[in-house]
FIDOZA-674004 format. One record per residue (C-alpha): residue number from 0; z, y, x. Coordinates in Angstrom, 3 decimals, padded with zeros to 6 digits. Layout:
REM residues N
 seq       up    north     east
 NUM        Z        Y        X
...
//
This chain:
REM residues 245
 seq       up    north     east
   0  084.132  102.769  109.251
   1  083.953  099.395  110.981
   2  085.952  096.532  109.489
   3  087.013  094.512  112.512
   4  086.709  091.036  111.066
   5  084.408  088.065  111.646
   6  084.714  086.600  115.113
   7  087.942  088.395  115.884
   8  089.879  086.898  112.983
   9  088.583  083.350  113.093
  10  089.215  082.520  116.740
  11  091.712  079.690  117.331
  12  095.188  080.872  118.296
  13  094.911  084.153  116.365
  14  096.654  085.496  113.259
  15  095.391  087.841  110.493
  16  095.031  091.498  111.451
  17  096.765  094.275  109.427
  18  096.918  097.983  110.337
  19  099.312  099.633  112.821
  20  099.483  102.792  114.893
  21  100.341  103.666  118.453
  22  100.969  104.534  122.532
  23  101.113  107.292  125.216
  24  099.048  110.288  124.094
  25  095.915  111.558  125.810
  26  094.705  115.017  124.705
  27  092.382  114.664  121.743
  28  093.309  111.019  121.182
  29  095.489  109.167  118.670
  30  098.788  107.918  120.204
  31  099.689  104.180  120.135
  32  103.162  102.508  120.504
  33  104.491  101.769  123.967
  34  103.926  098.340  125.473
  35  106.567  096.348  127.324
  36  107.552  097.488  130.862
  37  106.319  094.209  132.370
  38  102.860  094.861  130.950
  39  102.894  098.447  132.249
  40  103.723  097.264  135.774
  41  100.949  094.655  135.823
  42  098.346  097.036  134.446
  43  099.552  100.251  136.073
  44  096.580  100.320  138.462
  45  094.276  100.562  135.434
  46  096.001  103.415  133.581
  47  094.019  106.520  132.702
  48  093.898  108.471  135.997
  49  096.166  111.483  136.484
  50  093.491  113.021  138.706
  51  089.797  112.744  137.806
  52  087.146  112.601  140.528
  53  083.764  113.592  139.015
  54  081.930  111.721  141.777
  55  083.330  108.330  140.722
  56  082.010  105.818  138.188
  57  084.446  105.007  135.371
  58  084.607  101.781  133.383
  59  086.771  101.163  130.333
  60  087.492  097.520  129.501
  61  088.627  096.657  125.960
  62  090.033  093.128  125.717
  63  089.747  090.581  122.928
  64  092.258  090.337  120.100
  65  094.144  087.321  121.400
  66  095.787  089.584  124.025
  67  097.198  091.672  121.169
  68  098.524  088.550  119.470
  69  100.014  086.747  122.461
  70  100.447  089.303  125.230
  71  099.032  089.810  128.689
  72  098.854  086.117  129.602
  73  097.350  084.869  126.343
  74  096.165  081.269  126.121
  75  093.815  079.846  123.504
  76  094.129  076.143  122.641
  77  090.326  076.008  122.682
  78  089.262  078.359  125.493
  79  092.247  078.389  127.808
  80  093.828  081.424  129.476
  81  092.400  084.885  128.855
  82  092.144  086.050  132.479
  83  092.598  089.705  131.636
  84  093.845  090.983  134.999
  85  091.276  088.913  136.913
  86  088.503  090.533  134.840
  87  089.832  094.003  135.692
  88  090.117  093.120  139.371
  89  086.544  091.855  139.433
  90  085.205  095.069  137.895
  91  087.285  097.131  140.334
  92  085.753  095.190  143.252
  93  082.436  096.863  142.376
  94  083.969  100.309  143.082
  95  084.507  101.385  139.489
  96  087.592  103.291  138.451
  97  088.664  100.727  135.866
  98  090.668  101.924  132.861
  99  092.330  099.396  130.581
 100  095.559  098.818  128.691
 101  096.988  096.107  126.505
 102  096.716  097.169  122.875
 103  099.819  096.689  120.727
 104  099.914  093.780  118.313
 105  097.666  094.279  115.287
 106  096.353  097.584  116.647
 107  094.266  099.608  114.214
 108  090.786  099.417  115.730
 109  089.643  102.761  114.358
 110  092.676  104.630  115.661
 111  092.297  102.955  119.039
 112  088.615  103.925  119.147
 113  089.682  107.538  118.569
 114  092.153  107.227  121.446
 115  089.571  105.937  123.931
 116  086.959  108.420  122.714
 117  089.517  111.111  123.554
 118  089.901  109.695  127.063
 119  086.137  109.619  127.554
 120  085.996  113.238  126.403
 121  088.618  114.114  129.040
 122  086.366  112.616  131.727
 123  083.367  114.556  130.449
 124  085.352  117.820  130.381
 125  086.447  117.164  133.968
 126  082.813  117.030  135.064
 127  082.121  113.286  135.134
 128  078.435  112.768  134.214
 129  078.043  110.773  130.992
 130  075.799  108.281  132.809
 131  078.772  107.423  135.078
 132  080.957  106.306  132.166
 133  080.788  102.782  130.742
 134  082.754  101.151  127.934
 135  082.853  097.336  127.994
 136  084.296  095.568  124.960
 137  084.932  091.892  124.237
 138  085.072  090.590  120.646
 139  087.495  092.932  118.815
 140  087.205  095.186  121.855
 141  083.448  095.265  121.301
 142  083.984  096.314  117.701
 143  086.127  099.174  118.985
 144  083.441  100.057  121.558
 145  080.883  100.365  118.749
 146  083.110  102.882  116.987
 147  083.639  104.808  120.241
 148  079.863  105.031  120.596
 149  079.599  106.337  117.033
 150  082.415  108.869  117.470
 151  081.098  110.328  120.730
 152  077.430  110.661  119.686
 153  076.441  110.801  123.358
 154  073.096  109.267  124.313
 155  073.912  108.893  128.039
 156  077.176  106.931  128.016
 157  076.837  103.192  128.699
 158  078.238  100.463  126.448
 159  078.426  096.698  126.856
 160  079.339  094.914  123.617
 161  080.114  091.225  123.957
 162  080.341  088.588  121.234
 163  080.693  090.885  118.223
 164  077.544  090.768  116.073
 165  077.387  088.309  113.200
 166  075.875  088.755  109.728
 167  079.087  090.063  108.137
 168  079.799  092.452  110.993
 169  076.259  093.828  111.019
 170  076.259  094.225  107.236
 171  079.540  096.176  107.459
 172  078.161  098.468  110.162
 173  075.043  099.212  108.147
 174  076.947  099.720  104.909
 175  079.198  102.259  106.619
 176  076.258  103.949  108.346
 177  077.735  103.224  111.782
 178  075.045  104.131  114.288
 179  075.013  103.149  117.935
 180  074.645  105.975  120.443
 181  073.990  105.746  124.163
 182  072.790  102.900  126.362
 183  073.934  099.666  124.742
 184  073.787  096.120  126.107
 185  074.729  093.166  123.895
 186  075.842  089.878  125.485
 187  076.804  086.632  123.762
 188  076.666  082.898  124.397
 189  074.073  080.910  122.464
 190  076.667  078.510  121.016
 191  079.205  081.162  119.980
 192  080.153  080.350  116.384
 193  081.723  083.787  115.877
 194  078.962  086.045  117.228
 195  075.200  086.410  117.345
 196  072.381  088.872  117.916
 197  072.842  092.643  117.638
 198  069.098  093.228  117.225
 199  069.486  094.211  113.574
 200  071.994  096.963  114.356
 201  069.799  098.059  117.279
 202  066.885  098.446  114.863
 203  069.147  100.313  112.425
 204  070.194  102.748  115.189
 205  066.806  103.381  116.814
 206  065.623  106.958  116.542
 207  069.127  108.154  115.588
 208  071.016  108.204  118.882
 209  070.458  104.826  120.501
 210  068.835  105.170  123.920
 211  068.284  102.311  126.386
 212  069.269  098.983  124.811
 213  068.926  095.280  125.494
 214  070.458  091.928  124.663
 215  071.289  088.944  126.851
 216  071.775  085.517  125.321
 217  073.684  083.282  127.725
 218  073.527  079.499  127.790
 219  076.879  078.804  129.430
 220  077.752  076.483  126.566
 221  081.348  077.590  125.948
 222  080.712  080.076  123.144
 223  083.440  082.680  122.680
 224  085.096  081.252  125.788
 225  082.819  083.299  128.073
 226  085.043  086.298  127.302
 227  088.111  084.622  128.757
 228  087.011  084.573  132.396
 229  085.260  086.976  134.811
 230  082.102  084.871  134.810
 231  079.212  086.210  136.869
 232  076.886  085.294  133.999
 233  078.142  088.252  131.937
 234  080.010  090.396  134.425
 235  077.133  091.054  136.821
 236  074.747  092.154  134.029
 237  077.520  094.444  132.756
 238  077.899  095.974  136.225
 239  074.150  096.440  136.573
 240  073.967  098.053  133.138
 241  076.755  100.454  134.093
 242  074.729  101.437  137.145
 243  071.694  102.178  135.034
 244  069.691  099.133  136.094
//
């Protein structure tokens, strides 16, 4: 079981993270509490689709923790506004069916991973090829993506984990025998004080379920702040990874 600490708890503008449950149920997933109507209206275009087209490519985006703490228009005193909707719009411009929702404050990462894993399973049951499903996670969202990978045990689904690996996080994953499955791309900025290389967890997962994998170290120079904007430096590699390139 992943302990979602490290970079997600230390970031400026955040508060400590206890456990909480829930929202609208998806078959096979754990429900989470409802979010405010204003949030639903702004993110309604990115809700889990009522009708699934197996010919489409689907991309889940899991935001960083500051959006839980402050809401949809979160602002860090260090990194500025978390441009959540702009990130979703940019992914959608590449013809993905983008699925994303604002997690409730202090959401339990493990329960939320179960919820999204249930949604991914719904896509698979509806005939969507695993290779056409991608889960992109930022910071705490990346920690959740790791657990989704572990829960699903599918070697063809794509994952992009951004700014999550640090010595404590990696040690926790290994201690709990959390193995990465699927095609996994790690992205982080070289000066990020909360995150580092995922190579150790890649090595731990090789031969057990991990398929295609790679890591990109950016030199944007704003550390954890790369997650706050739809920067081409990370977003285009994520899109290419989702397309199997």
